N, C-alpha and C positions, 0 to 999 in steps of 0.2 A: 504494500500500500504506500509506504513512504517513498520507495523507489519510483513508483508510478507518478505520485504527486509531484515529486521533484522533476522528473522527466517532462511531464505535461506542461509544467510552468517554466521550463527551461531555467530552473534555479541552480545555483551552485551547490547548496547544501540543504539538508532537511533533518528535522528532529521530531520524534514522536514523544509526547509527554503524557504522563498520568497526573491526575490532580486529586488530592485528598481533602479538599475543602479549605486548605490553607497554603499548601506548598505544591509546586510542580516538581515531578521527578522525570528526568530524561531517561527513556527506556530503549530507544532505538535511534540510530544515527545513519545518515547517508552522506558520505563524503565530507564529514565534519572534521576540521583540523584536530589532530590528537591532543593538543594543549587545551582546547576547549572541552573536548570529551572528558579529559581528566578533571577539569574544573567542575563539570556537571555531575560528578559521581554522587554528590550530596544533593538532597532536595533543595529547591530554590524558592525563595519568596520573590514575587514579582511586584514591582512598583505599580501603582494604579494607572500610570500613564504608559507603561511598557506594553508591548503587544499581548503578552500573556496575562498581564493584569487587566487589560481592557476586556479580553474574552471572559475572564473570571467575573468581571462586573456585569456580564450579560450581552456584550456587543456581538453581533452576528459574525464579524471578523474584524481584525485589526491590521491595518496596513501602514507601514512607516517607510516612505520612499528614501529617507536619508537619516540613518541613525547617528551619523557624525555631525549633524547640524548642532552647533554649540547650544542653542536654546533647548533642544531636545535632550542632549546629553546631561545637562544639569538636572533635569527632572526625572529621567528614566531609570536611574538606579544602577546598582552594582552589576546585576545580571547583564544589562545592555552594555555597560562599559566594558565588561569582560568579553562579550561577544565581539565588540569592536577591536579590542587589543589582542585577544588570543585567537579569535576566529577570523578577523578581517571582514566581519559582516557589515553591510551598509543598508540594504533593503530587506525588509522582513514583512511577511504576511503570516498572521496567526489565524488559524481556523479551528474553532472549538469542536470537540466531539461531545455531544450531549445525548442523554436518554431522557426524554421528556424535558423537564427544566433543569435536570441535574447535570452539572459539568463533570464529565469523566476524564477529560484530558484535552489535548490540542495537538495539532500538527503545525510546526513552523517551517515555512519555506523561505529560504534565505538567499539573497543575491550578494555577490562579492563587491559590487560597485553600484552606486546610485545611478539610476537611469529613468527619470520620471516619464519619458516618452514611451518606454517599453517596460512597464512594471510587471513583476510577478503577479500582482493582484489581477491586472486586467487579463493576462493570459489564463490564469487559473479560473477566474470567473467565467470567461468565455468557454473554456473547455468543460467545466463541470456539468452543464445541462446534457451534453452528449453522453455522459457516463451513466445516466440513470437506467 
């Protein structure tokens, strides 16, 4: 599933997360740099403005075209800053996995460079209706 989501969206990396109601745990990785995989061994708290925090608050998806923007970095928290420094992440799309209203986890699709004209979000959203 993670491989296919990453391939469909032409993303650089992908992470599958579980959620326990408070923290996210990375459980599967696709082409994620080893230093970031090592960092993610422990469950992570997500800032409310970070993509995972936004889906935890109930958003249908969360897209950030440029994690490196100074104003975003200041508010996004440690998890995002580590993604930038250890993983080289720039563009992120987080899509929640829910059963009814309960958040079970999320998939994050990550691009290595910011490209607002060809975002992972737009490719992923265009591709998803064909997959039903």
